[in-house]
C-alpha positions as CSV (number, residue, x, y, z in Angstrom):
1,X,25.6,-5.3,5.0
2,X,25.3,-5.3,8.6
3,X,23.3,-2.5,9.8
4,X,19.8,-1.6,9.5
5,X,20.8,1.6,7.8
6,X,22.7,-0.1,5.1
7,X,19.6,-2.7,4.3
8,X,17.2,0.5,4.2
9,X,19.5,2.3,1.6
10,X,20.0,-1.1,-0.3
11,X,16.3,-1.7,-0.1
12,X,15.4,1.7,-1.6
13,X,17.6,1.1,-4.5
14,X,15.5,-2.1,-5.4
15,X,12.9,-2.3,-8.3
16,X,9.5,-2.2,-7.4
17,X,9.1,-6.1,-7.9
18,X,11.9,-6.8,-5.6
19,X,10.2,-4.3,-2.9
20,X,7.3,-5.9,-2.9
21,X,9.3,-9.4,-2.4
22,X,11.1,-8.5,0.2
23,X,8.2,-6.9,1.8
24,X,6.6,-10.5,1.6
25,X,9.5,-12.0,2.9
26,X,9.7,-9.7,6.1
27,X,6.0,-10.0,6.7
28,X,6.3,-14.2,6.6
29,X,9.2,-14.0,9.3
30,X,8.5,-11.2,11.6
31,X,6.4,-12.3,14.2
32,X,2.6,-10.3,14.4
33,X,1.0,-9.5,17.5
34,X,-3.0,-9.9,16.1
35,X,-4.0,-8.0,19.6
36,X,-2.1,-4.7,18.6
37,X,-3.5,-4.6,15.1
38,X,-6.3,-2.1,14.4
39,X,-9.8,-3.4,13.8
40,X,-10.7,-3.9,10.0
41,X,-12.7,-1.0,8.5
42,X,-16.0,-1.9,7.1
43,X,-17.5,0.5,4.2
44,X,-20.9,0.4,3.3
45,X,-22.0,-0.2,-0.5
46,X,-23.2,3.6,-1.1
47,X,-19.7,4.6,0.5
48,X,-17.8,2.6,-1.9
49,X,-20.2,3.5,-5.1
50,X,-19.6,7.1,-4.3
51,X,-15.9,7.0,-4.0
52,X,-16.4,5.4,-7.2
53,X,-18.6,7.9,-8.7
54,X,-16.1,11.0,-7.7
55,X,-13.2,9.1,-9.0
56,X,-15.0,8.9,-12.1
57,X,-15.9,12.3,-12.5
58,X,-12.4,13.4,-11.7
59,X,-11.1,11.1,-14.4
60,X,-13.6,13.0,-17.2
61,X,-12.4,16.2,-15.8
62,X,-8.9,15.4,-16.2
63,X,-9.7,14.1,-19.7
64,X,-11.3,17.5,-20.6
65,X,-8.5,19.0,-19.8
66,X,-5.8,17.4,-21.5
């Protein structure tokens, strides 16, 4: 395996656990320029609570239609 295309094809065939390990390895060895990263998003408790309620309602509807 010597080309990026070959590595990508091999990575796609990995089980999820090994893909996760590969990603963690790459994050350790590839330098990251922190100035190029977007700022962290901040959500209010109300926003998060709204999403949770929406998700729970969606799950209830899903279960009712089984």
